[in-house]
Each structure stands twice: as C-alpha cells, then as structure tokens.
C-alpha positions in Angstrom: -5.5 25.7 17.5 -6.0 29.0 15.6 -3.5 29.9 13.0 -0.9 31.5 15.4 -0.7 28.7 17.1 -0.2 26.5 14.2 2.6 28.9 12.7 4.3 28.8 16.4 4.1 24.9 16.2 5.2 24.7 12.3 8.3 26.9 13.5 9.1 24.6 16.5 9.1 21.7 14.3 10.7 22.8 11.4 13.1 25.0 12.8 12.3 27.7 10.1 11.3 31.3 11.6 7.7 32.1 12.3 7.9 34.6 9.6 8.7 32.2 7.1 6.5 29.5 8.4 3.4 32.3 8.2 4.4 33.0 4.4 4.7 29.6 3.6 0.9 29.1 5.4 -0.8 31.8 3.8 0.7 30.8 0.1 -0.6 27.4 0.8 -3.9 28.5 1.9 -3.9 31.0 -1.0 -3.1 28.6 -3.6 -5.8 26.1 -2.2 -8.0 28.7 -2.5 -7.7 29.7 -6.2 -7.4 25.8 -6.9 -11.0 25.3 -5.6 -12.6 28.5 -6.7 -11.4 27.5 -10.4 -12.8 23.9 -9.8 -9.4 22.0 -9.4 -9.6 19.8 -6.6 -6.6 19.8 -4.1 -5.5 16.0 -3.0 -3.3 15.5 -0.4 -2.2 11.9 -0.4 -2.7 10.7 3.1 -4.7 13.6 4.6 -7.6 14.4 2.5 -9.0 16.0 -0.8 -10.5 19.6 -1.2 -13.0 20.3 -3.6 -15.9 22.8 -4.8 -19.0 21.0 -4.9 -22.5 22.2 -6.1 -25.3 22.5 -3.3 -28.6 22.2 -5.0 -31.2 25.0 -4.6 -33.8 24.2 -1.7 -36.6 25.7 0.6 -35.8 27.6 3.8 -37.7 29.3 6.4 -36.6 32.8 7.7 -36.1 31.9 11.5 -37.5 35.6 12.2 -40.6 35.5 10.7 -41.1 32.0 9.8 -41.8 33.1 6.3 -40.9 30.4 3.5 -38.2 31.4 1.4 -36.1 30.1 -1.6 -32.1 29.7 -1.3 -30.7 29.5 -4.7 -27.9 27.0 -5.6 -24.4 27.6 -5.1 -20.6 26.5 -5.1 -19.5 25.7 -1.4 -16.2 23.8 -0.2 -15.9 20.4 0.9 -13.4 18.3 2.5 -13.1 14.4 2.5 -10.7 13.2 5.0 -8.3 10.6 3.6 -8.1 7.0 4.9 -4.7 7.6 6.9 -6.1 10.8 8.5 -9.2 8.8 9.3 -7.4 6.0 10.9 -4.8 8.4 12.9 -7.8 10.3 14.4 -9.8 7.4 15.7 
C-alpha cells in the first residue's frame, strides 16, 4: 500500500475527504520526523515506538573496487513493534 492508497482507505474508513486525510497524514509524519530528529521517541501504545538510535562506526567495503573504507557513526531511525501489533500480524 502506498501513501495515496492509505489516504483513500483512511477517507473511506473515517468519512473525511481525501484532502483532509492527506493533511492529517502529512502532519502526523512531519511531527514524527521532527520529534525523532530532536531525540524524542514517538510511542503509539499497541502499535509501536519510533526512536532515534546511534549506529556505531564500522569498516565497510566499496563494492565496485573492493577497497576497504571507514563508515562514520551516525544517527538512524528505528521502529520497534508493540506487543499488540506483533500479535495481530502473526
């Protein structure tokens, strides 16, 4: 399911217009991105938690040349599924 299909399904389920659902979805994603960038987690009880995690520096390899390279440490987004969500998917 892509974003347009999700918006259409939300509009169908809620009775709101597609435009309103698009605005709500975009705002939700924007607020989530900003919170995670700031270092705050976003916890949706029953669904899961979005967090910012530190990925350690590591050694890698250039696939074209085979040359060994150093990859710097960086921040990455992570998602941990909640218990209810995991149970639902099984």
